[in-house]
C-alpha positions in Angstrom: 69.7 -80.4 30.5 72.7 -78.1 31.2 75.0 -78.2 28.1 78.8 -78.4 28.4 80.7 -75.2 28.1 84.5 -74.7 28.1 86.4 -75.8 31.2 86.0 -73.5 34.3 83.7 -71.1 32.2 81.0 -71.1 34.9 83.5 -70.2 37.6 84.7 -67.1 35.6 81.2 -66.1 34.8 80.2 -66.2 38.5 83.3 -64.1 39.3 82.3 -61.7 36.6 79.0 -61.2 38.3 80.9 -60.3 41.5 83.1 -57.9 39.5 80.1 -56.2 38.1 78.6 -55.8 41.6 81.8 -54.3 42.8 82.2 -52.0 39.8 78.6 -50.8 40.3 79.2 -49.9 44.0 82.5 -48.2 43.1 80.9 -46.3 40.2 78.0 -45.0 42.3 80.2 -43.9 45.2 83.0 -42.6 43.0 80.7 -40.6 40.8 79.2 -38.9 43.9 82.7 -38.2 45.2 84.0 -36.7 41.9 80.8 -34.6 41.4 81.2 -33.2 44.9 84.8 -32.0 44.2 84.0 -30.5 40.8 80.7 -28.8 41.7 80.4 -25.5 43.5 77.6 -25.5 46.0 75.4 -22.5 46.6 73.7 -23.4 49.7 72.5 -26.7 48.4 72.7 -30.1 50.2 75.7 -31.3 48.2 77.2 -34.7 48.9 75.0 -36.7 51.2 76.2 -40.1 52.5 72.7 -41.3 53.2 71.5 -40.6 49.6 74.6 -42.4 48.2 74.1 -45.3 50.6 70.5 -45.7 49.6 71.4 -45.7 46.0 74.1 -48.4 46.4 71.6 -50.5 48.5 68.8 -50.2 46.0 71.2 -51.1 43.1 72.4 -54.3 44.9 68.7 -55.2 45.6 67.3 -54.5 42.2 70.0 -55.5 39.7 70.3 -59.2 40.6 66.6 -59.7 40.2 66.8 -58.3 36.7 69.6 -60.6 35.8 72.1 -57.7 35.3 75.0 -59.6 36.9 74.9 -62.5 34.5 77.9 -62.5 32.3 77.1 -63.6 28.7 78.1 -63.0 25.1 74.7 -62.0 23.7 72.9 -58.6 23.4 76.0 -56.9 24.8 74.9 -53.4 23.9 71.6 -53.8 25.6 73.0 -55.6 28.7 76.1 -53.5 29.1 74.9 -50.0 28.1 71.2 -49.5 27.7 69.9 -51.6 30.7 72.5 -50.5 33.2 71.8 -46.8 32.4 68.0 -47.2 32.7 68.3 -49.1 36.0 70.8 -46.6 37.4 68.5 -43.7 36.7 65.6 -45.6 38.2 67.7 -46.4 41.3 68.8 -42.8 41.6 65.2 -41.6 41.4 64.1 -44.1 44.0 66.9 -43.1 46.4 66.1 -39.4 46.1 62.4 -40.2 46.7 63.3 -42.3 49.8 65.5 -39.6 51.3 62.8 -36.9 50.7 60.1 -39.1 52.3 62.3 -39.9 55.4 63.7 -36.4 55.8 61.2 -33.8 54.3 63.4 -30.8 55.1 66.2 -32.2 52.9 66.8 -30.0 49.9 68.1 -31.8 46.7 70.8 -30.1 44.7 69.6 -31.1 41.2 72.7 -29.8 39.5 75.0 -31.9 41.6 72.6 -34.9 41.2 72.7 -34.5 37.4 76.5 -34.5 37.5 76.5 -37.5 39.8 74.0 -39.3 37.5 76.2 -38.8 34.4 79.5 -39.7 36.1 78.1 -42.9 37.7 76.3 -43.9 34.5 79.6 -43.8 32.7 81.3 -45.7 35.5 78.6 -48.4 35.6 78.7 -48.9 31.8 82.5 -48.9 31.8 82.7 -51.4 34.6 80.1 -53.6 33.0 81.9 -53.7 29.7 85.3 -54.4 31.4 83.8 -57.3 33.5 82.2 -58.8 30.4 85.3 -58.5 28.3 87.6 -59.9 31.0 85.4 -62.8 32.0 84.5 -63.8 28.4 88.1 -63.7 27.4 89.3 -65.8 30.4 86.4 -68.3 30.0 87.1 -68.7 26.3 83.6 -67.6 25.4 84.8 -64.8 23.1 85.7 -67.3 20.4 83.6 -68.0 17.3 80.7 -70.4 17.7 81.4 -74.1 17.4 79.4 -76.3 15.0 78.1 -79.6 16.4 76.0 -82.5 15.1 73.4 -84.3 17.2 71.9 -87.8 17.3 68.5 -88.4 18.9 64.8 -88.2 18.4 63.5 -85.1 16.6 61.5 -83.9 19.6 64.3 -84.2 22.1 66.9 -82.7 19.7 64.5 -79.8 18.9 64.3 -79.0 22.7 68.1 -79.1 23.0 68.5 -76.8 20.1 66.1 -74.3 21.7 68.1 -74.6 24.9 71.4 -74.0 23.1 70.0 -70.9 21.4 68.6 -69.6 24.8 71.8 -70.2 26.7 73.6 -66.9 26.9 77.1 -68.3 27.4 76.8 -71.1 24.9 79.4 -71.2 22.1 77.7 -74.0 20.3 75.5 -74.0 17.1 73.7 -77.2 16.1 74.4 -77.8 12.4 72.9 -81.2 11.7 70.7 -83.8 13.4 70.4 -87.6 12.9 66.8 -88.5 13.8 66.4 -91.9 15.5 62.7 -91.5 16.1 59.7 -92.7 13.9 59.7 -91.0 10.6 56.0 -90.3 10.6 56.2 -88.4 13.9 59.2 -86.3 13.1 58.6 -82.5 13.5 60.5 -79.9 11.6 63.8 -79.1 13.4 65.2 -76.2 11.4 68.6 -77.8 10.6 69.5 -80.4 8.1 68.1 -83.8 9.3 69.3 -87.2 8.3 68.3 -90.8 8.6 71.1 -92.3 6.5 74.2 -92.8 8.6 76.6 -92.6 5.7 75.1 -89.4 4.4 75.2 -88.0 7.9 78.9 -88.9 8.4 79.8 -87.4 5.0 78.0 -84.1 5.9 79.9 -83.9 9.1 83.2 -84.5 7.4 82.6 -82.1 4.6 81.7 -79.2 7.0 84.6 -80.2 9.3 82.2 -80.4 12.3 84.4 -81.3 15.3 81.8 -82.3 17.8 79.0 -84.9 18.0 76.4 -85.1 20.8 74.6 -88.4 21.4 71.3 -87.3 22.9 69.9 -90.8 23.5 68.2 -92.8 26.2 70.3 -95.1 28.3 68.6 -98.1 26.6 70.2 -97.1 23.2 73.6 -98.5 24.1 74.0 -100.2 20.7 73.2 -97.0 18.8 75.9 -95.2 20.7 78.4 -97.9 19.9 77.4 -97.8 16.3 78.2 -94.0 16.0 81.4 -94.4 18.0 82.5 -97.0 15.5 81.3 -94.9 12.5 83.7 -92.1 13.6 86.5 -94.2 14.9 89.0 -92.8 12.4 87.9 -89.1 12.8 89.3 -86.5 15.2 85.8 -85.6 16.5 84.7 -85.1 20.1 81.8 -87.4 20.9 79.7 -86.4 24.0 76.8 -88.3 25.6 73.8 -86.2 26.7 71.4 -88.7 28.3 67.7 -88.4 27.2 65.9 -88.8 30.6 62.8 -87.0 29.4 60.6 -90.1 30.1 61.7 -90.1 33.8 61.5 -86.5 34.9 58.6 -84.1 35.8 60.6 -81.0 34.9 63.3 -80.2 32.3 66.3 -81.8 33.9 69.5 -80.1 34.9 73.0 -80.8 36.2 73.9 -80.6 39.8 77.4 -80.3 41.2 77.7 -82.5 44.3 81.1 -81.6 45.8 82.8 -82.1 42.5 80.6 -85.0 41.2 78.2 -84.2 38.5 74.6 -85.6 38.7 71.5 -85.3 36.6 68.5 -84.0 38.4 65.6 -86.4 37.9 63.3 -85.0 40.5 64.3 -81.7 41.9 63.2 -78.0 42.0 63.7 -76.4 38.6 64.3 -73.0 40.1 67.8 -72.3 41.4 68.4 -71.1 45.0 70.0 -67.8 43.9 66.9 -67.1 41.8 64.6 -67.7 44.8 66.7 -65.2 46.8 65.8 -62.4 44.3 62.2 -63.6 44.3 62.2 -63.4 48.2 63.6 -59.8 48.2 60.9 -58.7 45.7 58.2 -60.5 47.7 59.0 -58.7 51.0 59.4 -55.3 49.4 56.1 -55.7 47.3 54.2 -57.0 50.4 55.5 -54.1 52.6 54.4 -51.5 50.0 51.0 -53.2 49.6 50.3 -53.4 53.3 51.2 -49.7 53.7 49.2 -48.5 50.7 46.2 -50.7 51.5 46.1 -50.2 55.2 43.0 -47.9 55.1 41.2 -50.5 52.9 42.3 -53.3 55.3 41.0 -51.5 58.3 37.7 -50.7 56.6 37.1 -54.3 55.5 38.0 -55.5 59.0 35.4 -53.1 60.5 32.7 -54.1 58.1 33.3 -57.9 58.6 33.1 -57.4 62.4 29.9 -55.3 62.3 27.9 -57.4 59.9 28.4 -60.9 61.4 29.5 -62.5 64.6 32.9 -64.1 64.7 36.5 -63.2 64.2 37.7 -60.8 61.5 40.2 -63.2 60.1 39.8 -66.8 59.0 42.9 -69.0 59.6 43.4 -72.4 58.1 46.4 -74.8 58.0 48.0 -75.0 54.5 51.3 -76.5 53.1 54.1 -74.1 52.2 57.5 -74.7 50.5 58.8 -78.2 51.0 55.5 -79.2 52.7 56.0 -77.0 55.8 52.7 -76.3 57.5 51.6 -72.6 58.1 48.4 -70.8 58.9 47.0 -68.8 55.9 45.1 -65.6 56.7 41.9 -64.4 55.0 39.1 -62.0 55.9 36.3 -64.2 57.2 33.6 -64.5 54.5 31.4 -67.2 56.0 29.3 -67.5 59.1 31.0 -69.4 61.9 30.3 -73.1 61.5 31.8 -76.4 62.5 33.4 -78.6 59.9 33.3 -82.4 60.1 36.6 -83.9 61.2 39.1 -84.3 58.3 36.6 -82.7 55.8 36.8 -79.3 54.3 33.9 -78.4 52.1 34.6 -75.9 49.3 32.4 -72.9 48.8 29.8 -73.5 46.0 27.6 -71.1 44.1 24.9 -69.6 46.4 26.5 -71.3 49.4 24.3 -70.5 52.4 27.4 -70.3 54.7 28.7 -67.2 52.8 27.6 -63.8 54.3 26.5 -61.0 52.0 29.7 -59.0 52.7 31.7 -62.2 52.3 30.2 -62.9 48.9 31.4 -59.4 47.7 34.8 -60.0 49.3 35.2 -63.4 47.6 33.9 -62.2 44.2 36.5 -59.3 44.2 39.3 -61.4 45.9 39.5 -58.8 48.7 39.3 -61.6 51.2 42.8 -62.6 50.1 44.5 -59.3 51.0 45.6 -60.4 54.5 47.9 -62.9 52.8 50.3 -60.1 52.3 51.0 -60.7 56.0 51.9 -64.3 55.2 54.3 -62.9 52.6 55.9 -60.6 55.1 56.3 -63.6 57.5 58.1 -65.5 54.8 55.4 -68.2 54.5 54.1 -67.2 51.1 55.1 -65.5 47.9 53.3 -62.8 45.9 53.3 -65.2 42.9 53.2 -69.0 43.0 50.9 -72.0 43.1 47.8 -71.3 45.2 47.8 -73.4 48.4 45.0 -75.8 49.0 43.5 -77.1 52.2 45.6 -80.0 53.6 42.6 -82.3 53.3 42.4 -81.6 49.6 46.2 -82.2 49.2 45.7 -85.7 50.6 42.9 -86.3 48.1 44.5 -85.0 45.0 48.2 -85.9 45.4 47.4 -89.6 44.6 45.2 -88.9 41.6 46.7 -85.9 39.9 50.2 -86.4 38.3 52.8 -84.0 39.6 50.5 -82.5 42.3 53.1 -82.7 45.0 55.7 -80.6 43.0 53.5 -77.5 43.5 55.1 -77.3 47.0 58.7 -77.1 45.7 58.4 -73.3 46.1 56.4 -71.0 48.4 52.6 -70.8 47.5 51.4 -67.5 46.1 48.6 -65.0 46.6 48.1 -65.2 42.8 49.5 -67.6 40.2 49.7 -68.6 36.5 46.7 -70.9 36.9 44.5 -68.2 38.5 45.2 -65.6 35.7 44.3 -68.3 33.2 40.9 -68.9 34.6 41.5 -71.8 37.0 39.9 -70.3 40.1 37.2 -71.2 42.6 35.6 -74.6 43.1 37.3 -77.7 41.8 34.1 -79.9 41.5 35.6 -82.0 38.7 39.0 -83.7 38.6 39.6 -82.0 35.2 39.6 -78.6 36.8 42.3 -79.6 39.3 44.4 -81.3 36.6 44.2 -78.0 34.6 45.3 -76.0 37.6 48.2 -78.3 38.4 49.3 -78.3 34.7 49.5 -74.5 34.8 51.4 -74.6 38.1 54.0 -77.0 36.8 54.3 -74.8 33.7 55.0 -71.9 35.9 57.7 -73.8 37.8 59.4 -74.9 34.6 59.3 -71.5 33.0 59.8 -69.2 36.0 61.4 -65.8 35.5 61.1 -62.4 37.2 59.3 -61.1 34.1 56.8 -63.9 34.2 56.0 -62.9 37.8 55.6 -59.3 36.7 53.2 -60.4 33.9 51.1 -62.4 36.4 51.0 -59.5 38.9 49.8 -57.1 36.2 47.3 -59.6 34.8 45.9 -60.1 38.4 45.6 -56.3 38.9 43.9 -55.6 35.5 41.8 -58.7 34.9 42.2 -61.2 37.7 40.6 -59.6 40.8 37.0 -60.4 39.7 36.1 -63.7 38.2 32.9 -65.6 37.6 34.3 -68.7 39.3 35.1 -66.9 42.6 32.2 -67.5 45.0 
């Protein structure tokens, strides 16, 4: 659940992200301009508008996906100094490489580029520090942390404490918990925990804790009234954080519906702005993959065509994001055959329908390579839940809890379930339950770095698997 922050803080933090974007663009262009007017050129290329434009474009594409435009009060030296410099140097190297590839006769002036790199690095860091300082000051997040006490079950309170600690803009620190759950089941929370209300109230008063959060289910109305009565003569803020964990498939969050706040009970856990960064990465990665693998793709297509009769590609209807139907592409690995209406039979070990070439393609996952075309078409993602045949969707969505939520984002070429061994035939319901559990974990814990981890795991250990046949 999203935790309350000072009034209008989120607005200032979003504006801070826009300030950081603007300062990056100005620092890159301004650094190039100053370097040009302070550097004497001896036949070199000098200031080149295309190189500067590529650098600005790459910065605006890469920085959001790395979370660099998020304004927060933690790890300031890393976020405002180290990371911006590393990314700027990477962006500059990428822009130089791009210009050289597109215009091979272009001669880079390394001395001028060095001056530009230093000036723009200073500008990027300075702009980032200024944006953070201004927005944190205006939003009131530069103040000292505020101690709070919490009432709720140990499990739910422990999850909220983790969320407070992980929330970069949070000014709160949980100092005490009153556990309303069964004593035998209480896990360690890491902060003083009480079951006696009088002792709890005394602790709050002695430490001058000015805020109390009631993290309780809606059914615990009497408990809420009891604590409100307990602190009726204290100047303490009491806030209600509904415990809806029994109702929701994902960790719930708040939604702003034209000024009215609502709790997400069933909704995508990945924000739309995060999906935009994921989309940019997908298209760029898929384009690079298709260009780099084009000789391999053509060779596989030729081998498939020469070794068995039928089309090179196998197409099948699958569900994409929000249940939208699309045709997935694979290299054909089976002999052409007719399926019974409404039935799709999964490949099994030593399946007679699989060709000799097809067996190799399936075992090495090379038959999946044409799905980069689906990514370029915007139908799939590089990383995400693997799409199943529509007939299998109809079968499993009624018997596997949470199955349908796999389609809240685009399906992927690879996924968290696949790199953890859940591949191939799902001949037992337990296999599908395990696959879906991993997909839901991915949705709840998505980050750009988790995608990178899955991509690397797929490259180094996920291409060949004993369950792929």
